[in-house]
N, C-alpha and C positions, 0 to 999 in steps of 0.2 A: 610950197613944199611938194616934192615929188611923191606921187602915189606909189606905194610898194607894189611889186609885181605879184601875180598870183602864185607863180612857181619860181623857186630858186634851185637851179642845178648846182650841185656841189661836186667838184672834181678835184682830186689831189694827185699830182704827178711828180715823178722824178725821172727826167729824161723820157725815153719812149717816143722820140721824134718820128720814127718810122710809121706809127699808126695814129699819133695824136691829132694831126690835121683832119683826118677823116672823122674822128670822134667829135671834134669841135664843129666841123661843118654840118654834121648830122643834127647838132643842136641848133645851129643857125638856120637850118632848113625846116624847122618845125612849122607846121601850118597854123598852130596856135601861138600867137605872138607875144603873149603877156608873160615874159620870163626874164630872168637874169642868170648869168653863169658866174658863180663864185669859184675862182680857179686858184688853187694853192700850188705854187711852185716850191716843192720841198727839196730845194738844193740841186736843181738840174745843172748840167754842164752848159758850156757856152752856146752850143748850137740850139739846143732846146730852149734855153733861156732867151735867145734872140727871137725865136719864133713866138714864144709866149709874150714877149715884150711888144711884138707887132700887133698883138690882139688888143692892146690898150685903145686902139683907134675905134673899136666898137664900144659904144657907151653901155651896151647891155652886159659887157664882160668886165668883171672886177678882178684884177690880178693881185695876188698877195705873194710876195717872194720872201723866202726865209732860208736859213740853214737847215739841214736835214734833221727832222725830229720824228720821222716815221709816219706811216699811213694813218694809224689810229689817232694820234694827236692832231695830225693835219686835218682829218675829217671833222673832228670835234671843233677845231678852230673854224673850219668852213661853215659848219652849222651855226656857230656863234655869230658869224659875219652875215649870214643870209637874212634877207628882209622879206622874202615871200611868205605867203600863208602856208604853203606846202614846200617841203624840201624834196627834191628829186635827185637820187644818186646817179652818177655816171662815171665809169672808169675811162681812163685815157686811151685804152686800146680797143674799146667797144664802140658800137654804133646804135643809135636810136632810129627807129623808123620815123618818117616825116609826120605821121599821125599820132605819135605817142602822147604828146601833151593834150591834144584835142580829145583823145579817148579817155585819158585819165580825168580830164575836166568833166566829161560827160558822166563818168562813173561817180565822181565826187558829188556832183549835183544831184544825182539820182539816189545815192545811198548814204550820203553824209559820212563817208568813210573817214576814219582817223588815220589809217595807214593802209597801203595797198602793196601787195606783192604781185609779181607777174612771172609768166614763163618767158623763156628766151630761146632764140635759135643759136645753137652752138655751131661754130664754123671754124675753119682753119686747119682741121685735121681730118681729111677725108670727107665723107658725106655729111651734109648738114642734118642736125637732129634737134628736135624740140625738147628742152629740159625744164623742169624735171618731168619724168614719165607721168602720164595722165592719171595712173592709179594713185601715185603719191599726192596728187592734187585733189582728186575727188574723194580720196579716203583719208585726207589729212586730219590729224588730231594732234594737239600739243604733245602728247606722250610719244608720238613718232619721232620727235626731235632727239630723243635719247639715242637714236641710231646715227645721228649726225645732222648736219645742216642740209635742208632741202630747198633753200631759197637762193636765188641769184642776187647777189648784193646790188648789182647795178640796176635792178628793177624796182628797188624800194622807192616809194613815195609816201611821205609822212607829214602830218601837221607839224609845222616848225616848233610850236610850243611843246608838243609831246616829245619831239626828238631832242629838244634842249633839255628837258627834264630827264629823259632816259639816257641820252647821249651814248657815246662810245667809251668803253672802259679802258683807260690808259694802261691797265695792268696787262692787257693782251695786245702785244705788238702785231700778232697775226691772228687770223680767225676771229677778228673783232666783230664781223657781221653775225657769226653764229651766236655769240653771247648777246648781241643786241636783239636779234630776232627772237630768242627765247624770252627775253625780258619784255619785248613788245607784245608778244602773244599773250603773256600773262598779265598785261594791263587790262583795265576796264574798257579800253578803247574799242571802237568798231573796226574790225579788220576785214579786208576784201582781197580775194585772190582772182586776178584777171586771167582768163583762160587764153585769150589771144596773145601770142608772143609779139611784143612791140619793141624788143631789145635784141640786138645781135651780140652774142658773147663770143669773143675771139679766144680760141684755144691756141696757145703758143708756148714754146719752151721758155719764154721770158716772163710768163705770168708768175705771180708770187706763189700760187698754189703748186706750180711745177718747180720753179727755181729754188723755193725755200720750203719744200715739202716736209722736211723733218721738223722745222720750226712750226709750220702750220699744224702738223699732227700733234706736236707737244702742247700747243695752246688749245687745240681742240679737245684733247684729253683733260686738260685742266678745267675747261669750261664745262664739259660733261660731268666731271666729278663735283664741281661747284653746284650745278643746277639739279643734277639727278642722283648725286651720291655715289656714282660709279661711272667708269668709262668702259665697262665690259660689254656694253651693247653697241659700241661704235663699229660701223662697217669700215670706216677709214683705217688703214694700217693693217687690216686683216688680209689673209691670203687663203687660197685653197678651199677646203671643205668648210672651215669655220666662216669664211666670208659668205659663201653660198647659203649657209644655214641662217646667218643673220639677215641676209637679204630676203630669204623666204619668210622668216618670222615677220619682218617689216611688211611684206606684201599681204600676209594673212591678217595682220592687225589693220591694215588699210581697208581690206575687204570688210572686216567686222565693223569698222567705223563708217563705212558707206551705208550700212544697214541701221546702225544704232545712231539716233539723233544726238546732238550735243556738240557739234563742231563749233569752233570759235572763229572761223573765217567763212564769210559768205562768198559765193562764186559769182563772178560777173563776166 
């Protein structure tokens, strides 16, 4: 019987051949070798499908092809197929640094974390920046999530058993990570926020958050209403003075939470 890997990358793609090989190669080049990649082909066209099929030669990669069911359901399926102790998310147009798994493993061994979030280097549109802003990390408190999602989906690392129980909500075809993160934060699990950015987040016109911004905002509002009772605090979708006022309120609350103990995420 084969021993399960420690980490299972879960990636769901529909086309995106322009950037997909770089994403896959960044996984293959990890210095920590105990991993598998569960790759869901959610109805890609012939060219992308041919590339994905060529990956079957790598025994560490398990490819599942299907007709299009959307990202949320595809990710839930990928989590169900994963065999690793921890599931690591990865998007098909982003890149992991070679030391990502090694450093995740070190933090897990040191902290016994149940789930880990991290910062990312946003690139592709002008100068590279680290997101989210350090104030939003050091001053994080679950209540800050009423202003919107502060986590980069692709940085998530979570015990598989916890992610199987929490899972992605199929009611949200978009912004599924926002809903998942709120529920993870509110579990009894131990959460850790890694300060070093180990993930490169590509910003492009083809990303879901850009190409389907209206649908993304609609789902974000539904999620905020469900978890917080209102969407009036959301920064997303606001413009002008109101947007600036909400951002200022969020910064002030972050400063307060930097002083008052009781955060639910340890920093590493």
